[in-house]
C-alpha positions in Angstrom: -0.2 0.0 0.0 2.8 2.4 0.8 4.5 1.8 -2.4 1.3 2.5 -4.3 1.0 5.7 -2.4 4.5 6.5 -3.3 4.0 5.7 -6.9 1.0 8.2 -7.0 2.9 11.1 -5.4 5.7 10.5 -7.8 3.3 10.4 -11.0 1.7 13.5 -9.6 4.8 15.4 -9.6 5.9 14.1 -13.2 2.4 15.0 -14.4 2.8 18.6 -13.0 6.1 19.0 -14.6 4.8 17.8 -18.0 1.8 20.2 -17.8 4.0 23.0 -16.9 6.3 22.1 -19.7 3.4 22.0 -22.0 2.2 25.4 -20.9 5.5 27.1 -21.4 5.9 25.5 -24.9 2.6 26.8 -25.8 3.5 30.5 -24.6 6.6 30.3 -26.7 4.7 29.0 -29.8 2.1 31.6 -29.3 4.5 34.2 -29.0 6.3 33.5 -32.3 2.9 33.2 -34.2 1.1 36.0 -32.7 -1.7 34.0 -32.0 -3.8 36.5 -30.0 -3.4 39.4 -32.5 -4.9 36.7 -35.1 -7.6 35.7 -32.8 -8.8 39.3 -31.8 -10.5 40.2 -35.1 -12.3 36.8 -35.2 -13.6 37.1 -31.7 -14.9 40.6 -32.3 -16.8 39.5 -35.2 -18.6 37.1 -32.8 -19.1 39.7 -29.9 -22.8 38.4 -29.6 -21.4 35.2 -28.2 -19.1 36.8 -25.8 -16.2 34.4 -27.2 -13.8 37.3 -26.3 -14.3 36.3 -22.6 -13.1 32.9 -23.2 -9.4 33.3 -22.7 -9.9 34.6 -19.1 -12.2 31.8 -18.3 -9.8 29.3 -19.5 -7.0 31.0 -17.5 -9.3 30.9 -14.2 -9.9 27.2 -14.9 -6.3 26.5 -15.5 -5.4 28.1 -12.2 -8.0 26.4 -10.4 -7.0 23.1 -11.7 -3.5 23.8 -10.8 -4.5 24.8 -7.2 -6.5 21.5 -7.1 -3.5 19.4 -8.3 -1.4 20.9 -5.7 -3.8 20.1 -2.8 -4.1 16.3 -4.1 -0.2 16.1 -4.2 0.0 17.7 -0.5 -2.8 15.4 0.8 -1.1 12.3 -0.8 2.3 13.3 1.0 0.4 13.7 4.2 -1.3 10.5 3.9 2.2 8.7 3.0 3.7 10.2 6.2 0.8 9.0 8.1 1.2 5.7 6.9 4.8 5.4 7.5 4.2 6.4 11.3 1.6 3.8 11.4 4.0 1.0 9.9 6.3 2.2 12.6 4.1 1.7 15.5 2.9 -1.7 13.9 6.6 -2.9 13.8 7.0 -1.6 17.5 3.9 -3.8 18.5 5.2 -6.8 16.9 8.6 -6.5 18.5 6.8 -5.9 21.8 4.6 -9.0 21.3 7.9 -11.1 20.4 9.3 -9.8 23.4 6.3 -10.7 25.6 6.1 -14.2 23.9 9.7 -15.0 24.7 9.2 -13.9 28.5 6.0 -16.1 28.6 8.1 -19.1 27.3 11.0 -18.3 29.4 8.7 -18.1 32.6 7.3 -21.6 31.6 10.5 -23.0 31.3 11.6 -21.5 34.7 8.5 -23.1 36.5 9.2 -26.5 34.7 12.6 -26.2 36.0 11.6 -25.6 39.7 9.1 -28.4 39.5 11.8 -30.8 38.1 14.0 -29.9 41.0 11.0 -30.6 43.6 10.1 -33.8 42.0 14.0 -34.9 41.9 14.3 -34.2 45.5 10.9 -35.2 47.1 9.8 -38.0 44.9 13.1 -39.5 44.4 13.9 -39.6 48.1 10.5 -41.1 48.8 11.2 -44.0 46.2 14.5 -44.7 47.9 13.0 -44.8 51.3 10.5 -47.3 50.0 13.0 -49.4 48.4 15.0 -49.5 51.6 11.9 -50.4 53.5 11.1 -53.1 51.3 14.7 -54.5 51.6 14.2 -54.4 55.3 11.0 -56.5 55.4 12.3 -59.1 53.1 15.4 -59.7 55.3 13.3 -59.3 58.7 10.7 -61.9 57.6 10.4 -64.5 60.2 6.8 -65.0 60.7 4.7 -65.8 58.0 7.6 -65.3 55.4 5.6 -65.6 52.3 3.2 -62.9 52.9 5.9 -60.6 54.1 8.2 -61.3 51.0 5.1 -60.7 48.8 4.3 -57.6 50.4 7.8 -56.3 50.3 7.7 -57.1 46.5 4.6 -55.3 46.0 6.3 -52.1 47.6 9.3 -52.5 45.8 7.3 -52.7 42.4 5.2 -49.7 43.6 8.5 -47.8 44.1 9.7 -48.8 40.6 6.4 -47.6 39.1 6.8 -44.2 41.1 10.5 -43.8 40.0 9.5 -44.3 36.5 6.8 -41.9 36.4 9.0 -39.5 38.2 11.6 -39.8 35.4 9.1 -39.4 32.9 7.6 -36.3 34.3 11.4 -34.9 34.8 12.0 -35.3 31.2 8.8 -33.7 30.2 9.5 -30.7 32.4 12.9 -30.2 31.8 15.3 -32.4 29.7 17.9 -33.7 31.9 20.3 -34.3 28.9 20.1 -30.6 28.0 21.9 -29.6 31.2 24.3 -32.3 31.4 25.4 -33.0 27.8 24.7 -29.6 26.0 22.3 -29.2 23.0 23.7 -31.2 20.4 24.1 -34.5 22.3 20.8 -33.8 23.9 19.3 -33.6 20.6 21.0 -36.9 19.5 19.8 -38.5 22.8 16.2 -37.5 22.0 16.3 -38.8 18.5 17.7 -42.2 19.9 15.1 -42.5 22.4 12.5 -41.7 20.3 13.5 -44.0 17.6 13.5 -47.0 20.5 10.2 -45.8 21.6 8.2 -45.6 18.1 10.1 -48.2 16.2 10.7 -45.5 13.6 14.3 -45.1 12.0 15.4 -41.6 12.9 18.6 -40.2 11.6 20.1 -36.9 13.4 22.8 -34.6 11.8 24.3 -31.5 13.2 26.8 -29.2 11.8 28.4 -26.1 13.2 26.4 -25.7 16.5 28.2 -23.4 18.6 28.3 -23.9 22.5 27.2 -20.3 23.6 23.3 -20.8 23.0 21.0 -18.9 25.4 19.0 -21.5 27.6 15.8 -20.2 26.3 17.1 -20.9 22.8 18.5 -24.1 23.7 15.1 -25.1 25.1 13.2 -23.8 22.1 15.3 -25.8 19.5 14.8 -28.9 21.6 11.0 -28.6 22.1 10.8 -27.7 18.4 12.3 -30.8 17.4 10.3 -32.7 20.3 7.1 -31.6 18.8 7.8 -32.4 15.3 8.7 -35.8 16.2 5.6 -36.1 18.3 3.5 -35.0 15.2 5.2 -37.8 13.3 4.5 -40.5 15.8 0.9 -39.6 15.8 -0.2 -38.7 12.4 2.5 -39.5 9.7 2.7 -43.4 9.9 6.1 -42.9 8.6 8.9 -45.5 8.6 11.9 -42.9 8.4 12.7 -39.6 9.8 15.6 -37.4 9.3 16.5 -34.5 11.5 19.0 -31.9 10.7 20.3 -29.0 12.7 22.8 -27.1 10.7 24.2 -23.5 10.8 24.2 -21.9 7.6 25.6 -18.3 7.4 23.9 -16.3 10.1 21.1 -18.7 10.7 20.4 -22.0 12.4 18.3 -24.2 9.9 16.2 -26.9 11.5 14.7 -29.6 9.3 12.7 -32.6 10.0 11.6 -34.4 7.2 9.4 -38.1 7.2 8.2 -40.3 4.5 4.8 -40.6 5.8 1.3 -39.9 4.4 2.0 -36.2 4.0 -0.4 -33.3 5.0 -3.6 -32.2 3.5 -4.0 -29.7 0.7 -5.7 -27.2 3.1 -2.7 -27.3 5.5 -3.3 -24.2 7.2 -6.5 -25.6 8.9 -4.8 -28.9 9.4 -2.2 -27.8 12.0 -2.9 -28.4 15.5 -2.2 -26.7 18.7 1.2 -28.3 18.7 2.3 -26.7 15.2 0.8 -23.3 16.5 3.3 -23.6 19.5 5.9 -24.3 17.2 5.2 -21.2 15.0 5.1 -19.1 18.4 8.1 -20.4 19.6 10.0 -19.7 16.5 8.4 -16.1 16.0 9.6 -15.3 19.6 13.1 -16.0 18.2 12.5 -13.7 15.2 12.5 -16.6 13.0 10.4 -18.5 10.4 8.9 -22.0 9.9 7.2 -23.6 7.2 5.3 -27.0 6.6 6.1 -28.4 3.2 4.4 -31.1 1.6 7.1 -33.5 0.6 5.0 -36.3 -0.8 5.5 -38.9 0.7 5.9 -37.1 4.0 6.0 -33.7 5.5 9.3 -31.5 5.7 9.3 -28.9 8.3 11.9 -26.1 7.9 12.6 -23.6 10.7 15.0 -20.8 10.1 16.3 -18.9 13.5 18.5 -16.0 13.3 21.9 -16.7 15.4 21.8 -13.2 16.8 18.7 -14.2 18.8 20.3 -17.6 19.9 23.7 -16.7 21.0 24.8 -15.2 24.4 26.3 -11.6 24.0 29.9 -11.5 24.8 30.9 -9.1 27.5 33.1 -6.1 26.3 
């Protein structure tokens, strides 16, 4: 819209210059031909029609049209300035919204980290205590040993189930490998565990990943790939998945491609809440994400600028 308005203003100025040039050319021509002197006798012959007043009338009309054109150009310039200001305000609002989205996701991850720590401390200790009690009961069984041993076994089984539950919750809340192994090895473990759980071949490729990722950026990249793999497991019916995380120039490229059933033609309405969350995470990092119909399969490509991912060096 702004481009069209600029073209309109530029065209108005060009037309004005063309009209001015035509008027000046006509003045020069009439001066050489002495057109007025030739027209005066003819106009006097038709005095009854008042044709001699026609030149002044045309002069007033020309001045009026020139004034009208000048007003239109000035109004167009004012509208252009207002739209530029509105565009700047919209850009500022978009940047503010991205900042709020990033803060929201950061708050969520901080809360998950606290929950993960509490689960590790409380539930882990409870599981250990249960197993110790179960071992004690099994050793101290002197009356009705079969019942005591059976009860101890049930306590031990319950402790194992609680421990597995706590471990799964810890993984969902805060990937343990991300803190202990770093982003690249954590993603490798994610793909390996997903392959074992789903029985689908998953290839992971990483190239040029730096070590100075922000915590929010590492979490976002991990969650993006995790959600993409979850979508493959739920909907794709694929037999092969390839995950690539590669630095290209000043951007980080995430690529998740499967050989499944693909996506519907109306893909925009087919995207669920998980894909919407992926889009919001990418937008909070000033990136872009697209879902491409690879037939067979789907190719998800996310582009994240490195300036939004890396820690700023202290001067």
